[in-house]
C-alpha positions in Angstrom: -14.7 17.7 -6.7 -17.5 15.9 -4.5 -18.4 13.9 -7.8 -15.0 13.3 -8.8 -14.2 11.8 -4.8 -17.2 9.5 -5.1 -16.1 8.0 -8.3 -12.7 7.5 -6.9 -13.7 5.9 -3.6 -16.2 3.5 -6.2 -13.2 2.5 -8.4 -10.9 1.9 -5.6 -13.4 -0.2 -4.1 -14.6 -1.7 -6.9 -11.3 -2.4 -7.8 -10.4 -4.4 -4.6 -12.9 -7.5 -5.8 -11.8 -7.7 -9.4 -9.4 -9.5 -10.4 -5.8 -7.6 -11.4 -2.7 -8.8 -13.0 0.0 -9.0 -10.6 3.4 -6.5 -11.4 6.7 -6.4 -10.1 6.1 -3.0 -9.2 3.3 -3.7 -6.9 5.2 -6.4 -4.6 8.5 -5.4 -5.2 9.3 -1.9 -6.5 7.1 0.4 -4.4 7.8 -1.6 -1.1 11.9 -0.7 -2.2 11.1 2.9 -3.1 8.9 3.3 0.0 11.9 2.2 2.4 13.8 4.7 0.6 11.9 7.7 1.3 11.2 6.1 4.6 15.0 6.3 5.5 15.3 9.6 3.7 12.3 11.2 5.7 13.7 9.5 9.0 16.8 10.9 8.5 15.1 14.4 9.0 13.4 13.4 12.5 15.8 12.2 14.5 13.2 12.4 18.1 13.3 9.7 20.4 9.6 10.4 19.7 9.4 9.7 16.3 11.8 6.6 16.5 9.2 5.2 19.0 6.1 6.0 16.8 8.3 4.5 14.0 8.7 1.0 16.1 5.2 0.9 16.7 4.3 1.9 13.3 6.6 -1.1 11.9 4.8 -3.8 14.3 1.2 -2.7 13.5 2.1 -2.4 9.6 3.2 -5.9 9.4 0.1 -7.1 11.7 -1.9 -5.0 8.5 0.0 -6.7 5.7 -0.9 -9.8 7.3 -4.6 -8.8 7.8 -4.9 -7.9 4.0 -2.8 -11.0 2.3 -5.1 -13.1 4.4 -8.4 -13.2 2.0 -6.9 -12.5 -1.0 -7.4 -15.1 -3.8 -5.0 -15.9 -6.5 -5.7 -17.2 -9.9 -3.1 -18.3 -12.4 -4.7 -17.3 -15.8 -2.3 -20.0 -17.2 -1.2 -17.7 -19.8 2.7 -16.4 -20.2 3.6 -12.8 -21.1 6.0 -11.6 -23.5 9.2 -12.8 -20.9 7.5 -16.2 -20.5 6.5 -15.5 -17.1 3.0 -16.8 -16.0 0.2 -14.1 -15.7 -1.0 -14.6 -12.0 -4.3 -12.4 -11.1 -5.0 -11.5 -7.4 -7.8 -10.3 -6.0 -7.4 -8.2 -2.8 -10.9 -8.6 -1.3 -12.3 -7.4 2.3 -9.5 -7.4 4.9 -7.3 -5.6 2.6 -10.3 -3.2 1.9 -10.2 -2.4 6.1 -6.5 -2.5 6.4 -6.0 0.3 4.0 -8.9 2.1 5.7 -7.0 1.1 9.2 -3.4 2.2 7.9 -5.2 5.4 6.6 -6.8 6.3 10.1 -3.5 5.8 11.9 -1.7 8.1 9.6 -4.9 10.8 10.1 -4.1 9.9 14.0 -0.4 10.3 14.0 -0.9 14.1 12.5 -3.0 14.7 15.1 -0.7 13.3 17.5 1.9 15.7 16.2 -0.8 19.1 16.6 -2.4 19.0 13.3 -6.0 20.2 13.6 -7.5 18.3 10.8 -11.3 18.9 9.9 -13.8 17.0 7.7 -12.5 18.6 4.4 -9.4 18.0 4.8 -9.7 14.1 6.0 -12.0 13.8 2.8 -9.0 16.0 0.5 -6.7 13.5 2.5 -8.3 10.4 1.2 -8.6 11.6 -2.3 -5.2 12.0 -2.5 -4.3 8.3 -1.4 -6.8 6.7 -3.1 -5.2 8.7 -6.2 -1.5 7.4 -5.2 -3.1 3.9 -4.9 -4.7 3.9 -8.1 -2.2 5.9 -10.1 1.5 5.4 -10.3 2.0 8.9 -11.8 0.2 10.0 -8.3 2.6 7.3 -6.0 5.6 8.8 -7.2 4.5 12.3 -7.3 3.0 12.6 -4.5 5.0 13.4 -1.1 4.2 12.3 2.5 4.9 12.8 5.6 7.3 9.9 7.4 4.9 8.0 9.0 3.0 7.6 6.2 5.8 6.0 4.2 6.6 4.1 7.5 3.4 2.4 7.1 3.5 1.8 3.5 6.9 -0.3 4.1 5.5 -2.0 6.4 2.3 -3.0 5.0 3.3 -3.5 1.1 6.4 -5.2 2.0 4.2 -8.0 4.1 1.6 -8.2 2.0 3.8 -8.9 -0.9 6.0 -11.0 1.0 3.0 -13.2 2.1 2.0 -13.6 -1.2 5.0 -14.7 -2.6 5.5 -17.5 0.1 2.3 -19.0 0.1 2.0 -18.7 -3.6 4.9 -19.3 -5.7 3.7 -19.1 -9.1 3.8 -15.0 -8.1 7.8 -15.2 -7.5 7.7 -17.1 -11.0 5.3 -14.0 -12.3 7.6 -11.2 -10.9 11.1 -12.4 -11.3 13.3 -10.7 -13.5 13.8 -11.5 -17.8 16.8 -14.1 -18.1 
């Protein structure tokens, strides 16, 4: 298990510093899906405490999203895909990784706030599962998250994607719908 965890962490960190093709999945579908899941899970959790925490998490998540987008490097490959869209690549860099770690730590903190007793093994298992969700679309859509994880994911992913699309109009072209 430790070797698998180490390899996943290595792949995730290494991928943060490599150029990857920008996709509609990452910038539109995941934030939209997360918003739907957030609303559905918040519907079940209707306490004033949860609403207060949600408000705080949304604000913190927006700040994290700005941080994650702050040093993202964008490269136009000067190629086009089969749908005549430019192929754009992004390299997320350190701020993205730091933001991801802060989001993870906040998620663990909220679990503890709600009474979870978490030991080092549970934290490492949660870390592996979060990295799997980030690396694999199948794991992301099959995984189940608590409402506060969805709230953070909505705020960070939506803000990150919006910042990139505003700052780099070519990204909007790269993810536009096929005509």
